[in-house]
N, C-alpha and C positions, 0 to 999 in steps of 0.2 A: 504494500500499500504506499502510495506517495505521500510524504510529509507526516508519517505517523509520530504522534507525540511521544516522548519518552515515558509519559504517564501511562501509556498503553502497552509498554514493554514490560513482561513479567520479571520480578527479581530472579536472581540466580537460584535462590532457594524455594522458588514456587514449585508446587507439585503437580503431576498430571492429574487431570479431573477423573473422578471415579463415579460412574453411574450408580445412583442409590438402588439398593436391591428392590425397594418397592416402587420404583419408577415405572411409568406406563411402558408396556413392551413395545419393541420396534414395530412400527406400522399402526400404532394406536392413534386415533384422533384425540388430540388434547383438549379440544373444546374451549369455549369462552370461560375465562376465570370470573368475569363480572359483566352482567348484561349491559351496563352503560360505558363500558370501556370503548373508547374511539377506535382502538386497534382491532379488537376481537369481538366486542359486543354486538348483539342482534338488536339492542334497544337504541342504537345510534343510526338514524336513517341515512346520513351521509358518511357514516363510518367506513372503515376499511373492510370489516367482516372477514378479517384474515383468520384462516383455519391452519393451525400447525399440526404436523404429525411427527410422533416420535421416531427418530432414526436410530442407527446403530451407535453405540458408544454413547458419548454426551453430544448428540446432534439432533437437530430438528429440520424438517423441510416444511414449506408453506406455499401457498399461492394467494395472489391478490390481484383482482382485476381493476385497472384504473378506470374509473367512471368520469362522466363529464363534470361532476361535482368535485373531483380531485385535481383539476386542471389549474396550472399557473399561467403559462403562455398559452395562447390559442391552440387547442388540440393536443397539449403536452401536459404530463404530469407535473404538479408542483414539486419542487425539490423537498419542501418540508413534509409533504405527504409521503415521499419515497423514504425520507429519514424516519418517519413514524413507522412505516412498514419494516424497515430494518430494525428499529428499536423494539417493536412488537415480537418480531421473530427472535431476536436475541433474548428478550425477556422470557419467552417460552422454554428457553434452556433450564430455567430454574425448576420446572417440573421434574426434570431428569436428576437434578441434584437434590431434590426435595428440601429446598430452602426457600425462604422469602427474601427477594432481592430487588433493589431499585437501581436505576441507571445512575452511574457516577459520572461517566464521560462516554460520549459517542462521537466518533469522527467518521464522516461520510465522504466518499469520493464518488462523483457523478461521472461516469464514463461515456455513456450514450444517452441521448433524449429517450423518453419513454412516452409513446403516444397513447392518447385516450383510447380505451377498449383493448389495450394490450394486457396479457396476463403475465404478471412477474412471478417468476419461479425463484423461491427464496430457500437458501440453505445457510444454516448457522451451526456453529460448533464452540464448545468451550476448549480453550487451549491450555489454560493453567489456572490453578487456584493458590492463593497466598492468604492465609487467615480468612478474613471476611471478604477479600477481594476475588472477584471471578473475571478472568480475562477471556474474551470471546471474539469471534469475527464471523461475518456473514457476506454472502454475495446474493445479488438479484440478477436473473437472466431473463432475456426475452426469447420468444420462438421455442421455448422448451427447456427442460432441466439442463441440457448440455448446450444450450444457445449461448450467444455472446453476453458477456457481462456488462450490464447497464449501470449497476450501482454496486458498491461494496462498502463495508463498514468494519470498523473495530470498535470495541467497547469495553468498558470496566463496569462491572456491576458490583453492588456492595450489598452483602448480606445484612438484613435487618430483622428485628422482632416485630410482631404485630402492632406493638405499642406505637411504632412509627406512624402507622396510619391513624390510629385512634388519636394520638396526640396532635397530628398535624392535618388531618383531613377536616373537611367541612362537617360539622356535627350532624346535620340532617342526613346526609348520605351514610356516614358511619352508623348512625342509629338505625336507619333503613336496612342497611347490610346486616347488622348484628341482630336484628329483630325478625329477619326472614325465618319462617318456621321450617323451611328446607334446610336441614342441618348441613347437607353437603354443599349447597349453594352458598350458604353462610360462611363455611370455611373457605371455599374456593375464591371468594371475593378478595381475600387478603393473600392468596398464595403466590401470585405472580406480580411482576412489575406493573402496577396500574398506572 
């Protein structure tokens, strides 16, 4: 990646990531962690509706179709929307480590323009772990999973406790999520990078 910051280079004593024994099996659809998440939630009419699938090791794949509501320049995806797709895909890696993590740093390279109605094929993997720091990278390709790279990113995620959201989130949404009678949905709301 060109211009990668030193903050995204794992230290020498970082360890290889290890898939948690209770992580979803390769090929499993990970689903939305929160209905109102702009990246993966079905409750956002103009959201990305990104769906990630568990891969081998500590990797995920996802697909996202650029809609007219996602354009920046006429007929092309907005760069911020592409960065959001990368962030959401990278955030899904937390499911495989079975930790709660938030984005600490995200660096995105835009390689090719992405037209409206394009399906972006995303792939992300954790490259190293150092304490609470999770180092990862992703690519977005057009024309298929082996197509040309249109966007790539490197990121640093930080493992946090659920209190991070309770202490910092807007009280109405936190209370609504915590009051959900569906115990699984209630727990999932806080499991991945929102």
